[in-house]
C-alpha positions as CSV (number, residue, x, y, z in Angstrom):
1,M,94.3,89.9,107.8
2,A,90.7,88.7,107.5
3,D,89.2,85.3,107.4
4,S,91.4,82.6,105.9
5,H,88.5,81.1,103.9
6,P,88.0,82.4,100.4
7,T,84.8,84.3,99.8
8,E,82.6,84.8,96.8
9,Q,83.1,88.2,95.1
10,Q,80.6,90.8,96.0
11,A,80.2,93.8,93.7
12,T,80.9,97.1,95.5
13,T,80.9,100.7,94.6
14,G,84.3,102.4,94.3
15,T,85.8,102.9,97.7
16,D,88.0,105.9,98.8
17,D,91.2,103.8,98.6
18,A,90.4,102.3,95.2
19,V,92.8,103.6,92.6
20,V,91.3,101.6,89.7
21,V,87.5,100.9,89.6
22,A,86.1,98.6,87.0
23,R,82.3,98.1,86.6
24,G,80.5,95.8,84.2
25,V,83.7,95.2,82.2
26,T,83.0,92.9,79.2
27,R,85.5,92.0,76.5
28,R,84.1,90.2,73.5
29,Y,86.0,89.2,70.4
30,G,84.0,88.6,67.2
31,E,80.3,88.9,66.7
32,G,77.2,86.7,66.6
33,D,77.6,82.9,66.9
34,T,81.4,83.1,66.7
35,A,81.7,85.7,69.5
36,V,84.1,84.7,72.3
37,Y,83.9,86.4,75.7
38,A,87.2,86.9,77.5
39,L,85.5,89.0,80.3
40,R,81.9,89.0,81.4
41,E,80.6,92.0,83.4
42,V,83.5,92.1,85.8
43,D,83.4,94.4,88.8
44,V,86.8,95.0,90.5
45,D,88.3,97.6,92.8
46,I,92.2,97.8,93.0
47,H,93.1,99.3,96.3
48,R,95.9,101.9,96.7
49,G,99.1,100.7,98.3
50,Q,98.3,97.0,98.0
51,L,99.6,94.1,95.8
52,T,96.7,92.5,94.1
53,A,97.3,89.1,92.3
54,V,95.0,87.9,89.6
55,M,94.8,84.1,89.1
56,G,92.7,81.5,87.3
57,P,92.8,78.6,84.9
58,S,94.3,79.1,81.4
59,G,91.9,81.1,79.3
60,S,90.0,82.5,82.3
61,G,90.6,86.1,81.3
62,K,93.5,87.1,83.6
63,S,95.7,89.0,81.1
64,T,92.7,90.5,79.4
65,L,91.5,91.9,82.7
66,M,94.9,93.4,83.4
67,H,95.1,94.9,79.9
68,C,91.7,96.5,80.3
69,L,92.6,98.0,83.7
70,A,95.9,99.3,82.3
71,G,94.4,100.9,79.2
72,L,96.2,98.4,76.9
73,D,92.9,97.0,75.7
74,T,89.4,98.6,75.4
75,P,86.4,96.8,76.9
76,T,83.5,96.0,74.7
77,A,81.3,97.3,77.5
78,G,81.6,98.7,80.9
79,S,83.6,101.4,82.8
80,V,87.2,101.6,83.9
81,R,88.2,104.6,86.1
82,F,91.9,105.0,86.7
83,D,92.5,107.4,89.7
84,G,89.3,109.2,88.9
85,V,89.8,109.3,85.1
86,E,87.4,107.3,82.9
87,I,90.0,105.7,80.6
88,T,87.5,104.1,78.2
89,E,86.6,107.6,77.0
90,L,90.1,108.8,76.3
91,D,91.4,109.2,72.8
92,D,94.7,107.5,71.8
93,D,96.9,110.5,72.6
94,D,95.4,111.0,76.1
95,L,95.6,107.3,76.8
96,T,99.2,107.1,75.7
97,H,100.0,110.1,78.0
98,L,98.2,108.5,80.9
99,R,100.1,105.2,80.4
100,R,103.4,107.0,80.1
101,E,103.0,109.2,83.1
102,R,101.0,107.1,85.6
103,I,101.4,103.4,84.8
104,G,104.4,101.1,85.0
105,F,104.6,97.7,83.1
106,V,106.5,94.6,83.9
107,F,106.3,91.6,81.5
108,Q,107.5,88.0,81.5
109,F,110.2,88.6,78.9
110,F,111.9,91.7,80.5
111,N,111.6,93.8,77.3
112,L,115.0,95.4,77.8
113,L,116.7,97.0,74.8
114,P,119.9,95.0,74.1
115,M,122.0,97.9,72.9
116,L,121.4,99.9,76.1
117,D,123.1,99.3,79.5
118,A,121.0,98.7,82.6
119,R,121.0,102.4,83.6
120,E,119.9,103.5,80.2
121,N,117.1,100.9,80.1
122,I,116.0,101.9,83.6
123,E,115.9,105.6,82.7
124,L,114.4,105.1,79.2
125,P,110.7,106.0,80.0
126,L,111.8,109.2,81.7
127,A,114.2,110.0,78.8
128,I,111.3,109.5,76.3
129,A,109.2,111.9,78.4
130,G,112.1,114.4,78.4
131,K,112.6,114.1,82.2
132,E,115.6,113.4,84.4
133,P,115.3,110.9,87.3
134,E,115.1,112.3,90.8
135,K,118.4,111.4,92.4
136,A,117.0,110.4,95.7
137,W,114.4,108.2,94.1
138,F,116.9,106.8,91.6
139,D,119.2,105.8,94.5
140,E,116.3,104.3,96.5
141,V,115.1,102.2,93.5
142,I,118.6,101.0,92.5
143,G,119.4,100.2,96.1
144,A,116.2,98.2,96.5
145,S,116.9,96.4,93.2
146,H,120.5,95.6,94.2
147,L,121.8,96.7,90.8
148,G,124.2,99.4,91.8
149,D,127.2,97.4,90.5
150,R,125.5,96.3,87.3
151,L,124.3,99.6,85.9
152,S,126.9,99.7,83.1
153,H,126.2,96.1,82.0
154,R,124.0,95.4,79.0
155,P,121.2,92.8,79.3
156,A,123.2,90.0,77.8
157,E,125.7,90.4,80.7
158,L,123.0,90.1,83.3
159,S,121.3,87.1,84.8
160,G,117.6,86.6,84.2
161,G,116.8,87.8,87.7
162,Q,119.0,90.9,87.2
163,Q,117.3,91.6,83.9
164,Q,113.9,91.4,85.5
165,R,115.0,93.5,88.5
166,A,116.1,96.1,85.9
167,A,112.7,95.9,84.3
168,I,111.0,96.5,87.6
169,A,113.3,99.4,88.4
170,R,112.4,100.9,85.1
171,A,108.7,100.5,85.9
172,L,109.2,102.1,89.3
173,M,111.5,104.9,88.2
174,S,108.7,107.2,87.0
175,Q,106.9,106.8,90.3
176,P,103.7,105.4,88.6
177,T,100.3,105.3,90.2
178,V,100.0,101.6,89.5
179,V,102.5,98.9,88.3
180,F,101.0,96.1,86.2
181,A,103.1,92.9,86.1
182,D,102.2,90.0,83.8
183,E,103.8,86.8,84.9
184,P,106.9,88.6,86.2
185,T,108.6,85.5,87.3
186,G,107.5,83.2,84.4
187,N,111.0,83.0,82.8
188,L,113.0,82.7,86.0
189,D,114.1,79.8,88.2
190,R,113.1,79.7,91.9
191,A,116.2,81.7,93.1
192,G,115.5,84.4,90.4
193,S,111.8,84.4,91.3
194,A,112.6,85.0,95.0
195,E,114.6,88.1,94.1
196,I,111.8,89.5,92.1
197,L,109.1,88.7,94.7
198,D,111.2,90.4,97.4
199,L,111.6,93.5,95.3
200,L,107.8,93.7,94.4
201,R,106.8,93.1,98.0
202,R,109.2,95.7,99.4
203,S,108.0,98.3,96.8
204,V,104.5,97.9,98.3
205,T,105.4,97.7,101.9
206,D,108.2,100.3,102.0
207,S,107.1,102.7,99.3
208,G,103.3,102.3,99.2
209,Q,103.4,101.2,95.5
210,T,100.2,99.8,94.1
211,I,100.8,96.6,92.0
212,V,98.5,94.3,90.0
213,M,100.1,91.0,89.2
214,V,98.9,88.2,86.9
215,T,100.4,84.8,87.8
216,H,99.5,81.1,87.7
217,D,102.0,80.2,90.4
218,P,100.7,79.9,94.1
219,Y,104.3,80.5,95.3
220,V,104.3,83.9,93.5
221,A,100.8,84.8,94.5
222,A,101.5,84.2,98.2
223,I,103.2,87.6,98.5
224,A,99.9,89.4,97.6
225,D,97.7,91.3,100.0
226,R,94.7,90.0,98.0
227,I,94.0,87.6,95.2
228,L,91.2,87.7,92.7
229,F,90.3,84.4,91.0
230,L,88.8,84.4,87.5
231,E,86.9,81.6,85.8
232,D,85.3,81.9,82.3
233,G,85.8,85.6,82.3
234,R,84.2,86.3,85.7
235,V,85.7,87.1,89.1
236,V,84.4,84.2,91.2
237,R,86.5,84.2,94.3
238,E,88.6,86.5,96.5
239,L,91.2,85.6,99.0
240,T,92.7,87.9,101.6
241,T,94.9,85.4,103.5
242,C,97.3,84.5,100.8
243,T,99.1,81.3,101.8
244,E,100.2,78.7,99.3
245,D,97.9,76.1,100.8
246,A,94.8,78.4,100.6
247,I,95.7,79.4,97.0
248,I,96.1,75.8,95.9
249,G,92.8,74.9,97.5
250,V,90.9,77.5,95.5
251,M,92.7,76.6,92.3
252,K,91.8,72.9,92.8
253,E,88.2,73.9,93.3
254,L,88.2,76.0,90.1
255,T,89.9,73.3,87.9
256,A,87.5,70.6,89.3
257,T,84.4,72.4,88.2
């Protein structure tokens, strides 16, 4: 790992290992004097096979940035290229197809369907696409998720940590290019959080998955390879030695300004 001191962001051109490249991304809500800027000319590269965390004070633009990178929201200005595809120029059908085929999502509230068991929830995106899971990959994901003995249980019969592990397994099952996770441990206690962080970290280290994770928690962000810090809609710092102490130090600086 590089220097333990956080550095100011430097805009770069897209690198060979950058799977998502954002340039000049601005997201404005409203017009004229009432306009509110959630993002202001953000330049970001998301590197393949890494876990990138996005942090910052409340209202700094963390979730908006993730939504723009994942094609869930459209920037007011700027460019977002996802694995070579300019997603800001896609129509709704093509964007839906790209999200279904190449992007996985994990949210704070699990979003499991209560009438389906764990297996059915995990296989749901593939079922919607008319596909069957690859057995070897299914076995690998379920093994990593430690859900083998819970597949016939419905969400109400699972703990919070088990529900979120099922949600992550669902996101991984289609072998997406990138998984976007928005506060994936926000509804869990520390024990449940530890289960999720272990699964996310191993999916990167063992399987080469690319993950972008929004979090406010230094304990959670410490598993990342790299952390981007937002303030007032701009990426203002980057950290590549992701210890809790270093993260807390940057957060204190940002909240003090």
